[in-house]
C-alpha positions in Angstrom: -112.2 262.4 0.2 -110.0 264.3 -2.2 -106.2 263.8 -2.0 -103.5 266.1 -3.3 -100.1 264.5 -3.8 -97.2 267.0 -4.2 -94.5 265.3 -6.2 -91.8 267.8 -5.2 -88.4 268.6 -6.5 -86.8 269.0 -3.1 -83.9 271.5 -2.8 -81.1 269.8 -0.9 -80.9 270.9 2.8 -82.6 274.3 2.1 -85.7 274.6 4.3 -86.5 278.1 3.3 -86.5 277.3 -0.4 -88.6 274.2 0.1 -91.2 275.9 2.3 -91.6 278.6 -0.3 -92.4 275.8 -2.8 -95.3 274.7 -0.6 -96.5 278.3 -0.2 -96.9 278.5 -4.0 -99.5 275.7 -3.9 -102.1 277.9 -2.3 -103.6 279.0 -5.6 -104.0 275.4 -6.8 -105.4 274.2 -3.4 -108.0 277.0 -3.5 -109.1 275.9 -6.9 -109.0 272.1 -6.5 -110.2 272.1 -2.8 -108.5 268.9 -1.7 -109.1 267.5 1.8 -105.6 266.2 2.4 -102.2 267.5 1.1 -99.5 264.8 1.1 -95.8 265.8 1.0 -92.7 263.6 0.5 -90.4 262.2 3.1 -88.1 264.9 4.5 -89.8 267.4 2.1 -88.0 270.4 3.6 -84.4 269.1 3.4 -84.1 266.0 1.3 -83.0 262.6 2.8 -80.0 264.1 4.6 -78.3 262.5 7.6 -77.0 265.9 8.8 -79.2 265.7 11.9 -77.9 268.9 13.4 -79.1 270.8 10.3 -82.3 269.0 9.5 -83.8 268.0 12.9 -86.1 270.4 14.8 -88.4 270.6 17.8 -92.2 270.7 17.6 -92.1 274.5 17.5 -89.4 274.5 14.8 -89.7 276.3 11.4 -91.1 273.4 9.4 -93.7 272.3 11.9 -94.8 275.9 12.5 -95.1 276.5 8.8 -97.2 273.4 8.2 -99.5 274.2 11.1 -100.1 277.7 9.7 -100.5 276.5 6.2 -103.1 273.9 7.2 -105.1 276.4 9.1 -105.0 279.2 6.5 -105.9 276.8 3.6 -108.4 274.7 5.6 -106.7 271.4 4.7 -105.2 268.3 6.4 -101.5 267.7 5.8 -99.4 264.5 5.9 -95.7 265.5 5.6 -92.3 264.1 6.2 -89.7 265.8 8.4 -87.1 265.1 11.1 -87.7 265.7 14.8 -85.1 265.8 17.5 -84.6 262.6 19.5 -82.4 261.5 22.3 -78.6 261.4 22.2 -78.3 263.9 19.3 -80.3 261.6 17.0 -83.3 262.4 14.8 -86.6 260.8 14.2 -87.8 260.5 10.6 -91.5 261.1 10.9 -94.7 261.4 9.0 -96.7 264.2 10.7 -100.4 264.6 10.3 -101.9 268.1 10.9 -105.6 268.9 10.9 -107.6 271.7 9.3 -107.2 273.8 12.5 -103.4 273.6 12.4 -103.3 271.1 15.3 -101.0 268.0 15.2 -103.3 265.0 14.9 -100.6 262.4 15.0 -97.0 261.5 14.4 -95.7 258.3 13.0 -92.0 257.5 13.4 -90.4 255.4 10.6 -89.9 251.9 11.9 -87.6 250.4 9.2 -84.5 252.5 8.9 -82.5 252.4 5.7 -79.2 250.9 6.8 -77.8 251.1 3.2 -77.4 254.9 3.9 -76.7 254.5 7.6 -80.0 255.9 8.7 -80.0 253.5 11.7 -76.9 255.3 12.9 -78.4 258.8 12.8 -82.1 258.2 13.6 -84.1 256.5 16.3 -86.6 253.9 15.0 -90.3 253.9 15.6 -92.1 251.1 17.5 -95.5 250.8 16.0 -97.8 252.0 13.2 -100.3 254.8 13.8 -104.0 254.9 12.8 -105.9 258.2 12.5 -109.4 259.1 11.8 -109.6 262.0 9.2 -113.2 263.0 9.0 -114.4 259.4 8.8 -111.5 258.1 6.7 -109.2 255.8 8.6 -105.6 256.4 7.6 -102.2 255.0 8.5 -99.0 256.7 7.3 -95.7 255.0 6.5 -92.3 256.2 5.3 -90.3 255.0 2.3 -88.2 251.9 3.3 -91.2 250.6 5.3 -92.8 249.8 2.0 -90.5 246.7 1.7 -91.9 245.1 4.8 -95.5 243.9 4.2 -95.9 242.7 7.8 -96.1 246.4 8.9 -99.0 247.1 6.6 -100.9 243.9 7.6 -100.9 245.1 11.2 -103.2 248.0 10.4 -105.0 246.6 7.3 -108.3 245.8 8.9 -108.5 249.1 10.7 -107.9 251.5 7.8 -109.2 252.4 4.3 -106.1 254.4 3.2 -102.4 253.9 3.6 -100.1 256.8 2.8 -96.4 256.1 1.9 -94.2 259.2 1.8 -90.7 258.7 0.3 -87.4 259.7 -1.1 -87.2 256.6 -3.3 -84.2 256.7 -5.7 -84.8 256.2 -9.4 -82.3 253.3 -9.4 -85.0 251.1 -7.9 -88.1 252.8 -9.4 -89.6 249.6 -10.5 -89.6 248.3 -6.9 -91.5 251.4 -5.8 -94.2 251.0 -8.4 -94.5 247.2 -7.8 -94.6 247.4 -4.0 -97.2 250.2 -3.9 -99.5 248.1 -6.0 -98.9 245.0 -4.0 -99.6 246.7 -0.7 -103.0 247.8 -2.1 -103.9 244.4 -3.5 -102.9 242.3 -0.5 -104.5 244.6 2.1 -107.6 245.5 0.0 -107.4 249.3 0.6 -106.3 252.5 -1.1 -102.6 253.3 -1.2 -101.3 256.8 -1.9 -97.5 256.9 -2.5 -95.8 260.3 -2.7 -92.2 260.3 -3.9 -89.9 263.2 -4.7 -88.2 264.1 -8.0 -84.9 265.9 -8.9 -81.4 265.5 -7.5 -80.2 265.3 -3.9 -77.4 263.7 -1.9 -75.8 262.3 -5.1 -79.0 260.5 -6.2 -81.7 261.0 -8.8 -85.4 260.7 -8.0 -88.0 259.9 -10.7 -91.2 260.3 -8.7 -93.9 257.8 -9.7 -96.3 259.3 -7.1 -99.6 257.4 -7.4 -102.9 256.2 -6.0 -104.0 252.6 -6.2 -107.4 251.3 -5.3 -108.2 248.1 -3.3 -108.1 246.0 -6.4 -104.7 247.3 -7.4 -105.9 249.6 -10.2 -103.8 252.7 -10.7 -106.1 255.7 -10.4 -103.5 258.4 -11.1 -99.7 258.5 -11.5 -97.1 261.1 -12.2 -93.9 260.8 -14.1 -90.6 262.5 -13.3 -91.6 266.1 -12.9 -92.7 268.3 -10.1 -96.5 268.6 -10.0 -99.5 268.5 -7.8 -101.8 265.5 -8.4 -105.4 265.4 -7.2 -107.9 262.6 -7.1 -110.9 261.6 -5.0 -111.3 258.3 -3.3 -114.5 256.7 -1.8 -113.8 254.7 1.4 -117.0 252.7 0.9 -115.2 250.9 -2.0 -112.9 249.3 0.5 -115.9 247.7 2.3 -117.4 246.7 -1.1 -114.2 244.9 -2.2 -113.7 243.2 1.1 -117.3 242.0 1.1 -117.0 240.7 -2.5 -113.6 239.1 -1.9 -113.2 238.3 1.8 -109.5 237.4 1.5 -108.4 239.2 4.8 -110.6 236.8 6.8 -108.4 234.0 5.7 -105.1 235.6 6.8 
């Protein structure tokens, strides 16, 4: 399974500009032929708490664009955006769209980032989501979730790949790098982390998008620039590692 991680310089609160950035990936996707395109948390707006501006319905501009893009380019997509919730709140979600442009699953971020009042503006999710993508079992998470290992352990035995999409500030870049690797090692699976770069909301973002294997080896990693990273993973390696080192059986 070939993954494409778009480490994106998100333009603050400008959906049109950010969707145009995704459109420009078509040539690279045609050449690389990845199976799954992964976009950062709130890729179309940046990590804005302006719910009236960023939140949308399932037939909104961002969702409609992603569905069309997936179908036209014959690719799965995991992408972060904000959906409308009750009482004028939003839901920070990771949406998974299949090659036909259909919504295969929606995960709502469970751990809301109180340091920036996300819990005031957003509705928290309840449980992780596990999806089957052409034989690969995947579970998506969002940014701050990464600090809570118990969430990942809940799905570890059922998946081969965990995807973490983020707007993780450069001030705590070392935490991002360390925790991605830790989640891969302790759960013996592949972890793909996709962070943004650039400036937004008064913060700087340094990227560090990467893929780690079930032994914690870094397969590919990006520095602080906008780019599309591609790398293939073999889900059978998860079974091999877990058979060789049956640590999960003791948890």
